[in-house]
Every structure is written in structure tokens, then in C-alpha cells.
N, C-alpha and C positions, 0 to 999 in steps of 0.2 A: 716672815712677810713684811711688807708695806705697804700702804695705802695714804688715801687722802680724804677727806670730805668735801665733796662738791656742793654739796647744801645739806641743811638741816642741822638736828644739835645730836650730841651721843654723850653718855656717862658710863664710865667704866667703875664698877663698885668692886673694891676688894678687900680682901680683911685689914690693910692698911689703909684703906682710905678710897678717895674716889677722884677722877679725873675727867672734866667736864669740858668739852670741845666741839668744835663747830666748823663750818665753811674755810676752807684754806689752811685747813690743820692737816700736817702729814702725821701719820703714827708707824712705828716700827716695833713689830713683836717679834721677841727673840724666839721664845719657845712656847710650847702649848700655855697659854694663861688662864689660870682659874678665876673666876669672877662671874659678876653677870652686865648686861648691857642694857640703858635705857636709851629708846630712841624718840626725839622730838621733834616737833615741828621748828622751824626757826622763827626770829623775828618776822619776817614776811611772807610766814604761812608754807613754807616750803617743807617737803618731805625729805627724810634723809635719803640722799644720794653719794654714794660712796663705792670707790673701787682700789682692790687691792691686788697685788702681783707677789707671786712666790720669788724670793730673791734667790738666785744661783752664785754659790761661791766661785764656781768655775770663771763664771762674767767679771767677778770683783775681782780676782786675782788677775784676770786678763787686762781689764781696766788699769788695775796698778801698776801693773808690768809696763803699758804703752803710756801710761802720764806717770814719770818718776814722781812729782808732785802730791801725788795720792800715797805716796809713799811717807810722805811726810807724820811725824808724830801728831797722832789727833788730840786738838784742846779739848778740853770739858764740854761735857753734854748741857746745854742751857735749857733743857726744855722741862717738862713735868715728866716725871717718872714714876710706875708703879709696878713693881716686879720686874719682868723681861718687856713690859710694856713702855715706850716712850712715846712722847707728843709734841710738837712745835710747831709754829708757823710755818709754812711749806716753804723752803728755801726758794731763790730765784729760780726761773724754768721749772722746778718740777710740779708746781699747777698746770702748767701749761702742757707738761708732756703727760699728766694724767688724765688732763682734759680731751686732749687729742687720742689718747688711748680709749676712753668711755665713748669719743664720737665714731670710732670704726665700727659700733654697731649700726650706723646708719650708712655704713659702706663696705658691707660684708665681702664684697671683691679685692679689697686692699688690705684685709686681715692677714693672709699669708705672707706679704711684702712688708707691711708699715708695723705690723704688729711685734714685731721681733726687733725691729728699729727702735722704736718708740720704748720697748723694757729695756734694751741696752742702755738708752738715754738717761732711763728712769735711775738705772743701778747708777750710771755716772753722776748724777746730780745728788744721790745721796751721799756716793763717796765725797763729793766737791762741798760736803754739808757740814753740820755739828753733827749729823748722825754719822760721820766717820769712826769717831770714837766708838760707840755702842756696836757698830759693824765689825769692827777689830776684834772685839771680845766676844762677839757672837761666831764668827767664821773662821778666826784665827784658830791652826791646828793646836796649838798649845792652852789654849784659854780654857777656864773652869768652865764657860758657857757650853763651849762646843763639848767637852768632855760629858757635860751632864746630858747633854743632847739625845745621847746612843742610851741612856738610861731612861731618861722620861719617854722617849718614844717607844720603848720596850715596854713600860709599865702602862701605856696606852692602849698599845696593843695586846697586851696578856694582862688586863684588866681585872680577869676572872681567875686569874692563876695565883697561887702563894707565891711573895718573894720576901726576901728579907733584906736587909739593909746591907749586910756584907756582901748579897749577889750585886745590888744594885752599885756598890762602891766598888766592886771589881770590874762591872763594865766601863767606868768611868776612870778608872786605873787611878784610885784614890782610896786613901784609907777611909776608914767608915765615919773617924771624926770629921774630916775634912768634907767628904762627900755629903754627912748631914749640914756643916756650917755653909756651905756653896748652896745645895738646894735650899736651904732656908731663907737664903739671902736673896737668891732668884725667885722662888714660887711663892715667898711670904707662907710657909707651912711645912708642916713636916713630912717626911718621903712617907711617911710609914703611916 
């Protein structure tokens, strides 16, 4: 998912630290992120207003095929990072796109046509920014993040069942040691 804070402030607290951000900051969440959030009013007293969209791998692939410049090797991510959570100032055009999406609540008759168009634009704006690198690692078929996603999704859906590291590693098509290393790097905690 990707989103933006339109007003207010938010702090993510994880085992490895915290990220505090406010209006105009964009966030990208690669997988389920464990942690807590604190919500605050901003300096002007505005409450938190945020909007997010679920990203679609198919749309990302279509956009990369349509605009070859998006296939270029992604640069380094320059924002703050905690596990699979990334935050940076909104790239040009992205704040406007998210604001237009939020404003659709005032014009529900426009949602069926404009909603999908704006969401597609948000995908494009993210791919055209420093978020391209993290998006590649999340949505790449070969990427460890994508391979871990199936295991993490299964754990979340079957939290009341017993499971072991071997089963989780097998779901991700990794050895147990590799799975454990990648899981810890991404989620900042042990898989068990």
C-alpha cells in the first residue's frame, strides 16, 4: 500500500526505532508491518487526515511496459525506513493526485470513472520517484520481499495454527537459514 498524510502528524514505533512524519509525506508499506502508530495534531491544530491505496502489481507492470524509462535501474531510496515501511516527502504530482482522490468523497458520482484513473496516476507517480527501487523489490517475482509475502500472508491468516520454520521457508522457496535472515531483515523480528 502507499499513502500520504494530508494533515496532522503520525509516528510509527517499531523494535528498531521510530519514524515521525507529517503533512505532505508519502509512505509505502511493503508487507504487514508490526508496530504501533501515534496520531497527533499538527502545528496548526489539524487532526490526522490520511489516504492510502492498495498497489496493484499488474498496473505497475503495465506502466513499466508503456514507459520504458520506468524500467531503468532504480536509484537509492533517500527517505526514512523501518522494516518494510518507507517514508519521504511526496514526489512532484503525488500530493495533488492523492488530494484529488480524497476530494472524490465530495463527488461520489465521479468515483466510478475518476477513481481508477487517479489510482493509476498514483502508481505512475510512485514509479517515477525514489520509491521505484522499493517497489521493484516488493513486486519483483524474484525479489525476496515478494517471496516472503506468501509466507507472511499465510501466517496472518492462520495465526491460530501451529507452523514451523521449515514450512514457512518452503512457502517462500528458500532455505530455512535464508528465510530466517530475510524475514528478520524485513520485519525486524524472528518469524517464530
